[in-house]
Phi, psi and omega in degrees: 000149175282135185280115183281354177301326184296346186278007176295323178280327175058069177239143186237142175252134179238134187228123183238138171250147163099221198277175179295332178296322175296319175299321178293323179286325177295319181297320182292317176303317181298319177296315181296321179289326179296328178294339177266003178094007178260106188267153180294131179293132175283165178300129180096342178278148177272121187278150174267333185228142176229122176252131177241108171271111193268168175234152175222024190288338177215166173301321179301315178304313171306310186297312178304322178301307178302315179300313180300315178298308181301319177301309181299318177297326174293315180288323189234063185298342176281347189276146171275111179271120175258129186238131183220182175095189191298310185294327176294318182296315184277332186217065183291333180291316173304319175301313185295341177274355183280152184289149173075359181284116181255331187225138174232115181242133173291171187300326178258028176233020184291333181286346180264002183309318177305313181292324178294321174302318176303316183293323180296314184297330182278324184256336186066014181261133179307145176243127181226121181226096180222113176267154174310133186308323185301337187263356177288117181235339188275156170257125179255121187280164178201124178213102181205170184256311186070226186272355186257168184281318181284143176269162175242118174253111177277124182245344185207161178209158179079167178203137181260007188278327178050053175299148191297330185267356195251139181254358190300317180297329177291336183261330190249345176088187181284153183301136182200156188211161175282171178271154182300316183297315182292324178292320183295311182307316182291330176290325178292322180290323172304311180299322176298329183267006177104002178303130172251333179229135177237136169259132182269126187234166174166179176281315177218075188300333181293338185272008183304133176088007182304131183083001176233179181269345183268164188233175172297323181297315179298321182297310182293331171299316178287324180291331181298338182272352181292115178289143173102331178275118178266343182220133163237144175237132174272124179289182184316125179226129186300139182301325176287340176269342176274096181283156175305321180302312177301314182301312179298323181289319181296322180294330182269337186285143174277333185264330179273122186290152177276075186206124183232146171230113190235117176288128172261308175078315174208150173261019178251118178296329177293315178297315180304320182289323172295331171289344190060041175283163188253037177197170175234177184295334180295309182297323181297318181297320175306313183295318183297312184296322179299314181297317181295328181292328181269323185222079186296341177268002185296143173269129186236107174265141185229129177279138177217134178260131177245144174074028177286159176310127176100351177277093177290166179305320179297311179297328175292318176299321175301311180301316178300313184291323180295309181300317179302327182279348189276136179271071178252180188251326181203154172251147170247108187256134180230118178295138180301143177232132178296127182240122177304136176090354180267148182289347179299333180298343176269002185266142173235154357280163171269134185266128180302131181310322180296320177294324178303311186297320180300311176295326177297320184288327173302314182287326180293323174298322174297321180293315179300321172290329171290326176292317181299322178290324180292314179300321181307325180307332192247000177300128179090350180271167179252124182224161174283134180236125180263126186273134187279148170292316177288160179248159174296172179296333180263017174080006180281149170279151181211175185194180178230140177289171171307318184263026164067037169264125187275138189228144170259122187285141182279340177225164177292149177214163182289121180300145181066025173254153176251119188233149175283133176224145173274136178262116180249134187295145163273171182286321188233160174236120177239130182275003179273135173052055175049070186291150174285136187256328186223156160275131183256121178255109181302141182225158173268085186213114179275354184269050176286154173298145182255000000 
């Protein structure tokens, strides 16, 4: 039995897997626990509580979550482990069998983790609160920074698309969103706390306002008027929901950055049909070309799944050639993962796991080439850089340009400040973990791109 006497200090460790939305929600949980006197454990401190916010987008994600929970139980046997997120929502029985787990909270129960912990402390009995995903109806707000400079504003949750390969609708529930008034109020509160940049997050953010008369375009127009916020970034948005009106608005806005993250998943129309995606390659190309025509300097990241069921050698080659022809900045490549309960399991043929990884390496090499070419266009230019609070592994300060190029600063600067920098090329480009692409040399230049 875990000794509850250690909770006098009440220190918590937080570990997050998966998407930006999960990171935003973990930060909100940390804030709620801090209000109860449970503070974040500093480096080297032994935690009394461990919160693991899980992902279940692939089999590997499930495996990593299990390994992390077992590892925490071995390293901190006295700690109460709280597990939430998509893996907990989809497989609570499996999570409950892992060592050290005191609380399991479903995806819509994260804001109640504090009271579940109180219940566990009182009874020492494991607490599980996971309702069927079909019954999740409420929208739980989240706007927080956590350890990063950029704030995350959750505007939407859930998904109604039910793509054949995806478990997210089963883990997150149906599409739902916050009100514009509430979200604008959260952005104003963030600005009052010193936020300079906000990332707009959700599961399917372009679906914002579904079932109501307002739209995602209405939301970003209102957010654009919030004083104090100098940068917004739109997180991943479906190409069929990224309208020309949204693209034109971003192009004309001072606060919305020239940065897009758009899931393609496949460059083969037949594979897109098998996936039950809501667009084809023609529409996708039109969206990319519209962005490039209005914002030649925009960073465009694209998600791609390789080796899904039905992706023959010929269809993979179609996908490769299509991606190669696109004027994008970077790929986020994911080898296909078999997910129980998805309709993709009915599709033939099946791509061998080894072949999936070979195709992934091919696309990653293509991504590296595109990123190198895109970055080269900005060598020697002056761009605004938001200086991060955190430092790189080697202790250097770093930041991001308006168009999401990561830079290592040559001199110290005030964290959370936006400064003009000349971008000087580095020798190498590594696409892992948001690599630094430039040395940023601060300059006294007020003629930065707006």
